[in-house]
N, C-alpha and C positions, 0 to 999 in steps of 0.2 A: 470899784470906783477909786481912782487915784486921789490921794489926799495930801500928798507932799507937793510943794511947788516946783520941785526939781526931781530928776531921776538919777539913780546911781549909775555910774559908768558901767558896772557889771550888768545891769539890766539892759542898758542900751546895746551892749555887745551881744547879749543873749537874743535880743530881738532882731538885730541886723546882721549878725555875722555871716549868715548864709548868703544874703544878697550882696554883702560886701565882697565876698570871695568871687561871686559871679561877675560883679562889676570890675574887679581888678583883672580877672581873666579876660573880660571883654575889652577893657582898655589896653591890656597888653597885646591882644590880638590885633586891635586897630593900629597900635603903634608899629607892630612888626609889618603889617600890610602896607602902611604908608611909607615905612622906611626902606623895605627890601623888595616890595612888589610894585607899588605905584611910583615911588622914587620921584615924587614931585611932578610927574607927567600930567596929573589932574589936580587942578587947584580948586579947593572948596572955598567959596566965598564965606567970609565971617557972618554974613547975614543969614546963611542957611541955619546953623545951630541957634542963632538968635531967634529966628522965626519958629523953630521947633520949640524952644524954651517958652516963648510967649504963648503958643497954642497949648502946650502942656500945662502951663500955669492956669489957663481957663478950665481945662479938663479937670485937673486935680482940685481946683477951687470949687467947682460945681460938685464934684464927688464928695469933698469934705463937708460942704454946706448941707447936702442931702443926708449924709451920714449923721451929722450932728442933729439935724432936725428929727431923725428917727430916734436917736438917743434921748433927746430932750422930751419928745412926746411920750416915750416910755417912762421917763422919770416923772413927768407930769401926771400920767395915769396912775402910777403907784403912789404919788402924793395924794391924789384923790381917794385911793383905796384906804390910805391911812386915816384921812379925815372921816370918811364914811364909816369905817370900822369903829372909830371912837364914838361917833354919833349913834351908831347902831347900839352899842353897849350902853351908852348914857340914856338913850330913850327907853330901852327895855327896862333898865333898872328904875328909871323914874316913873314910868307910866304903867308898870305891871307890879305884881306882888311876888317878884322873884325871891326865892328863899336864899339866904346867904350861906350856901353850902359849898362854896367854891373850893374849900380846902379838902373836900372829900374826893376820892377817886371818881372819875366820871361814871363808872358803872354803878356806883352807890347813890348817885343823885336820884331823888324820888322821881318816878316816872311822870307824875303830874306836873313837875316843875319844868314845863316846856320852855319858859322864858330863859332860864339859866342854861339849858341845853342849847338853845339857839345862839346865845352869846358865845359859848365854847365852840359850837359848830362853825361860827364865823372864822375863828382862828384856824380851824381845819381847812376851810375854804382858801385862806391865804397860803397856808403851807402847800396845799394841793396845787394851787395855781402856780406857785413858784416852782414846784417840781415839774409840772407840765411844761413850763416855758424853758426850763433848763434841761429837760430830757434826762433827769436823774433817777426817775422811778423810785423816789424816796417814799417811805411809808410814815413819815413823821406826822402827817395829818391825822392818822388814826388815834393818836394820843388823846385827842379831845372828843372822840366819838364813843358812844355806847355801843353795845353789841348789836342792837337792832339797826342802828345806822350803818355799821360796818357790813352787816348782812345785806342791807338794802343796796349797797354800792357794788356788790359783786358783779352784777350784770351790766354795769356801766363802763364805757371806755373813757368818757369825759367826766372825770371825778368832780372838778369844780362845778360844772353845770349840774351834776346830780345833787351836789350839796345845796345848791340854790333851790332846786326843786323841793328838797326836804324842808328847807327854810320856809318856802312858800306854803307848803302843806301845814306846817306847825303854826305859821302866822294866821292862817284861816282858822285853825283850832282855837287859838287864843281869842279870836273874834267871836267864834261860835259859842264859847264858854263864858263870854262877857268879861274876860280878864283885861281886855282893852276896848276902848270905844272906837267909833268909826273914824274919827280924826286921827287917832294914833295908828289905826290900821293903815290908813292912806299914807301916813308919814313913813312907817316902816316898809310898806310895799314900795314906795318911791326909792328908798335906800336899796332894796333888793334889785330894782330895775337898774340903778346906777352901778351896783356890783356887776350885773350882767353886761352892761355897756362897757365897763372897764375891762372885763374879761375879754369881750369881743375885740376891743382895741388892741389889747396885748397880742391876741391871736393873729390879728391882721398884720401887726408889725413883724411878728415872728415868721409868718408864712408868706409874706411878700418878699420875693427875692429881688435884690437890686439887679438891674440889667447886666447880664453877664458879658455881653459884647462890649459894653462901655468899659468895664474893668479890664477886660482882655486887651483891647486896643490901647488903653492908657498905658499898660505895662509895656506893650510892644513899642509904642512911640518913645517911651523913656529909654529903652535899650537902643533904639535907632539914634536918638539924640546923643547919647553918651558916645557911641561909636563915631558919629560924624564930628562931634566936638573934639574928641581926642585926635582924630586924623587932621583936623583943621589947625590945631595948635602945635603939631609936632615940629614944624619948621622953626617956630619961635621958642618953644619950651624944651625941645628934645625929649629925653627920656622922662623928664618931669611931667610931660603931658599925661602919662599914666596916672600919676597922683592927682593932677588937676581934674582929669576926666572923672576919676572916682569921686572926688570931692563934690563936683557939681551933681553927679548922679546920686550921691548920698543924700543931698538936700531934697531932690525930687522924690526919691524912693521913700525916704522917711516921712515926708509930708503925705505921700500917698498911703503909706502904711498906717499913719495916724488916723486917716479917714476909715480905712478898713477895720481898725480896732473898734470904731464906734458904730459900724454899720449894722451889727447884730447885737443890740444892747442887752439881750438876755443871756448871751453866752457867758460862761464862767471865766472870763479873762479879766485882768486887772482894771480895764477901762469900762467894764460893763456896769449896768445899773445895779447897785448893791442890794439885791433882793433879800439876801440872808439878814443883813442889818436892818432893813426896813421891816421885814416880818417880825424879827425879834423885838424891835421897838414897839410895834403894835401889841405883841404878846405881853410885854412888860406892862404897858399902859393898861391893858384890859384886865390882867390878873391883879394889878394894884387896885383897880376900880372894884374888883370882886373881893378885895381884902384877902387874897390868897396868901398863904404862908410860904409858898414855894415860888419865888420869883427868879427866873433865869437871868444870867448875866448878859450884858450887851456884847455884841460881836466885836472882838478885838481886831485891830488892823494887822494884816500880815506883814511882818518885818517893818512895821511902822510906815508902810508905803501905800497900801490900798486895803479896801474892805470889799467883801463880796456880798 
């Protein structure tokens, strides 16, 4: 997620240099065609590029609006995961007799201390969900699991869902052994349901592809508008029509690219939802609640511009 109110010129160039070269080539070609081929035999009314620009503004505006809606929904879902994770930890610590052994390695935590294992397993769930959404195949989630849990996950492809299954089984064990009462059981089970709902929402956002034809034709229409505009202003601007055509095209293309950067909010680009930072924040909060002596540092911004 970008955290600076402005962008460095070097980043703007890295993002747009390819499309800039293509637009300059297109504007140059349009100028040469108008100057040496058409030679004024065909007059393009100024209303034509104006109509193109108006239509494209609606297309790109709709695209950016939908892209931001996807990004904001993803950020809202992860905000809910943060709150639910804190509530999960607080409720278990308050309403069970969890042993304060958080400073011990997870494999050395007493087997009967299910409550503490469930708190740590929730951190594994967040790490596993983050890895799944970003397709990183990271194994960070195993740091908070004991050997029995790691062995139980071998036969699963959806690790976050499998971890919720383990949480549900241990929650029932807490109820069966009278470590929690019925009301606490219902409260914790409701949190598990919300974790599952949040996971499903993230998977829906990730797996729902934005209409490809819409993006394709928007790009095509931008190229057509640039060519028509350049040819239309050759008579008045001469060779400067190349620069003016590029300038107008730059505005439309960059606005379109801005929407594309938000369309897939879980990709690891500077505009994505900062999953690393969010998960680390929950990790710090939970370990502090457990009075752990090993608290990780917050995620630092890359070059002071964005956090992932």
